[in-house]
TORKOL-4160 file (C-alpha; in steps of 0.2 Angstrom, whole numbers, padded with zeros to 4 digits, m for minus):
144
<pt num="1" X="0253" Y="0958" Z="0636"/>
<pt num="2" X="0263" Y="0974" Z="0643"/>
<pt num="3" X="0277" Y="0961" Z="0648"/>
<pt num="4" X="0278" Y="0955" Z="0631"/>
<pt num="5" X="0279" Y="0972" Z="0624"/>
<pt num="6" X="0293" Y="0978" Z="0635"/>
<pt num="7" X="0303" Y="0962" Z="0632"/>
<pt num="8" X="0302" Y="0965" Z="0613"/>
<pt num="9" X="0308" Y="0982" Z="0616"/>
<pt num="10" X="0321" Y="0977" Z="0627"/>
<pt num="11" X="0327" Y="0965" Z="0614"/>
<pt num="12" X="0326" Y="0977" Z="0600"/>
<pt num="13" X="0337" Y="0990" Z="0612"/>
<pt num="14" X="0349" Y="0977" Z="0616"/>
<pt num="15" X="0352" Y="0973" Z="0597"/>
<pt num="16" X="0354" Y="0992" Z="0592"/>
<pt num="17" X="0365" Y="0996" Z="0608"/>
<pt num="18" X="0377" Y="0981" Z="0604"/>
<pt num="19" X="0380" Y="0989" Z="0587"/>
<pt num="20" X="0383" Y="1004" Z="0593"/>
<pt num="21" X="0393" Y="1000" Z="0606"/>
<pt num="22" X="0405" Y="0989" Z="0596"/>
<pt num="23" X="0406" Y="1003" Z="0581"/>
<pt num="24" X="0411" Y="1016" Z="0597"/>
<pt num="25" X="0424" Y="1003" Z="0602"/>
<pt num="26" X="0433" Y="1002" Z="0585"/>
<pt num="27" X="0434" Y="1021" Z="0586"/>
<pt num="28" X="0440" Y="1021" Z="0604"/>
<pt num="29" X="0445" Y="1005" Z="0613"/>
<pt num="30" X="0436" Y="0992" Z="0622"/>
<pt num="31" X="0437" Y="1000" Z="0640"/>
<pt num="32" X="0435" Y="1018" Z="0635"/>
<pt num="33" X="0418" Y="1012" Z="0625"/>
<pt num="34" X="0412" Y="1002" Z="0641"/>
<pt num="35" X="0416" Y="1015" Z="0653"/>
<pt num="36" X="0406" Y="1027" Z="0642"/>
<pt num="37" X="0391" Y="1016" Z="0641"/>
<pt num="38" X="0391" Y="1013" Z="0659"/>
<pt num="39" X="0395" Y="1032" Z="0664"/>
<pt num="40" X="0381" Y="1037" Z="0652"/>
<pt num="41" X="0369" Y="1025" Z="0659"/>
<pt num="42" X="0372" Y="1030" Z="0676"/>
<pt num="43" X="0368" Y="1049" Z="0672"/>
<pt num="44" X="0352" Y="1043" Z="0664"/>
<pt num="45" X="0348" Y="1034" Z="0680"/>
<pt num="46" X="0351" Y="1048" Z="0691"/>
<pt num="47" X="0342" Y="1060" Z="0680"/>
<pt num="48" X="0327" Y="1049" Z="0680"/>
<pt num="49" X="0329" Y="1046" Z="0699"/>
<pt num="50" X="0328" Y="1065" Z="0702"/>
<pt num="51" X="0314" Y="1067" Z="0692"/>
<pt num="52" X="0303" Y="1051" Z="0699"/>
<pt num="53" X="0306" Y="1053" Z="0717"/>
<pt num="54" X="0321" Y="1051" Z="0728"/>
<pt num="55" X="0315" Y="1038" Z="0741"/>
<pt num="56" X="0323" Y="1021" Z="0746"/>
<pt num="57" X="0340" Y="1027" Z="0740"/>
<pt num="58" X="0347" Y="1021" Z="0758"/>
<pt num="59" X="0338" Y="1004" Z="0755"/>
<pt num="60" X="0354" Y="0999" Z="0746"/>
<pt num="61" X="0364" Y="0997" Z="0762"/>
<pt num="62" X="0351" Y="0986" Z="0769"/>
<pt num="63" X="0349" Y="0972" Z="0755"/>
<pt num="64" X="0348" Y="0955" Z="0763"/>
<pt num="65" X="0360" Y="0947" Z="0751"/>
<pt num="66" X="0374" Y="0959" Z="0747"/>
<pt num="67" X="0379" Y="0949" Z="0731"/>
<pt num="68" X="0363" Y="0955" Z="0721"/>
<pt num="69" X="0372" Y="0973" Z="0722"/>
<pt num="70" X="0384" Y="0966" Z="0709"/>
<pt num="71" X="0373" Y="0969" Z="0695"/>
<pt num="72" X="0382" Y="0984" Z="0689"/>
<pt num="73" X="0397" Y="0975" Z="0688"/>
<pt num="74" X="0390" Y="0961" Z="0679"/>
<pt num="75" X="0384" Y="0974" Z="0667"/>
<pt num="76" X="0400" Y="0980" Z="0663"/>
<pt num="77" X="0405" Y="0962" Z="0658"/>
<pt num="78" X="0389" Y="0960" Z="0648"/>
<pt num="79" X="0394" Y="0976" Z="0637"/>
<pt num="80" X="0412" Y="0970" Z="0635"/>
<pt num="81" X="0406" Y="0953" Z="0630"/>
<pt num="82" X="0393" Y="0959" Z="0618"/>
<pt num="83" X="0405" Y="0972" Z="0610"/>
<pt num="84" X="0418" Y="0957" Z="0607"/>
<pt num="85" X="0404" Y="0944" Z="0601"/>
<pt num="86" X="0397" Y="0956" Z="0590"/>
<pt num="87" X="0414" Y="0961" Z="0583"/>
<pt num="88" X="0419" Y="0944" Z="0580"/>
<pt num="89" X="0402" Y="0936" Z="0574"/>
<pt num="90" X="0391" Y="0950" Z="0568"/>
<pt num="91" X="0376" Y="0955" Z="0575"/>
<pt num="92" X="0363" Y="0941" Z="0569"/>
<pt num="93" X="0374" Y="0928" Z="0576"/>
<pt num="94" X="0380" Y="0935" Z="0592"/>
<pt num="95" X="0362" Y="0941" Z="0597"/>
<pt num="96" X="0356" Y="0924" Z="0593"/>
<pt num="97" X="0369" Y="0915" Z="0603"/>
<pt num="98" X="0367" Y="0927" Z="0617"/>
<pt num="99" X="0349" Y="0924" Z="0618"/>
<pt num="100" X="0352" Y="0907" Z="0618"/>
<pt num="101" X="0364" Y="0907" Z="0633"/>
<pt num="102" X="0351" Y="0918" Z="0642"/>
<pt num="103" X="0337" Y="0907" Z="0640"/>
<pt num="104" X="0349" Y="0892" Z="0646"/>
<pt num="105" X="0355" Y="0901" Z="0662"/>
<pt num="106" X="0338" Y="0907" Z="0666"/>
<pt num="107" X="0330" Y="0890" Z="0665"/>
<pt num="108" X="0344" Y="0883" Z="0676"/>
<pt num="109" X="0340" Y="0897" Z="0688"/>
<pt num="110" X="0323" Y="0892" Z="0689"/>
<pt num="111" X="0326" Y="0874" Z="0691"/>
<pt num="112" X="0338" Y="0876" Z="0706"/>
<pt num="113" X="0329" Y="0890" Z="0713"/>
<pt num="114" X="0346" Y="0901" Z="0713"/>
<pt num="115" X="0347" Y="0919" Z="0719"/>
<pt num="116" X="0329" Y="0919" Z="0727"/>
<pt num="117" X="0319" Y="0914" Z="0712"/>
<pt num="118" X="0306" Y="0902" Z="0715"/>
<pt num="119" X="0312" Y="0884" Z="0711"/>
<pt num="120" X="0302" Y="0877" Z="0696"/>
<pt num="121" X="0299" Y="0858" Z="0690"/>
<pt num="122" X="0309" Y="0852" Z="0676"/>
<pt num="123" X="0297" Y="0851" Z="0660"/>
<pt num="124" X="0303" Y="0841" Z="0645"/>
<pt num="125" X="0293" Y="0855" Z="0634"/>
<pt num="126" X="0305" Y="0869" Z="0639"/>
<pt num="127" X="0320" Y="0858" Z="0636"/>
<pt num="128" X="0314" Y="0855" Z="0618"/>
<pt num="129" X="0309" Y="0873" Z="0615"/>
<pt num="130" X="0327" Y="0876" Z="0620"/>
<pt num="131" X="0333" Y="0864" Z="0607"/>
<pt num="132" X="0322" Y="0870" Z="0593"/>
<pt num="133" X="0328" Y="0887" Z="0596"/>
<pt num="134" X="0347" Y="0881" Z="0595"/>
<pt num="135" X="0340" Y="0873" Z="0579"/>
<pt num="136" X="0334" Y="0888" Z="0573"/>
<pt num="137" X="0351" Y="0896" Z="0575"/>
<pt num="138" X="0360" Y="0883" Z="0566"/>
<pt num="139" X="0347" Y="0885" Z="0552"/>
<pt num="140" X="0347" Y="0904" Z="0552"/>
<pt num="141" X="0366" Y="0903" Z="0549"/>
<pt num="142" X="0369" Y="0887" Z="0540"/>
<pt num="143" X="0381" Y="0891" Z="0525"/>
<pt num="144" X="0384" Y="0879" Z="0510"/>
């Protein structure tokens, strides 16, 4: 149950953040707003780290697969692409397409066991579920 609540909060925060970042970009520029988002996130993380415990910081140098250290780099491009998609499509359509892309890629990652994730068998019901979600987007944004 806790995981469901956290996921819903995460989705809500992503939508609000996307709108905030898009508006900030309109008043500054794409890379200034993206830089600010990443810098402010870093400051929040350092503050949380200072208050919650400072163990394991050197473990970063000892991770098994160095490519997993690219999460922050990917995060910067996520910020850029969310800003651009929300600016051109609007928050609702952009968020729906982003969620469909997340679902599809996450399923491929599970199917092939990529990046250390446990490999899962193909299931038709999951494919149908994704098709229903895509159909929901088409229905939601259908214009006469």
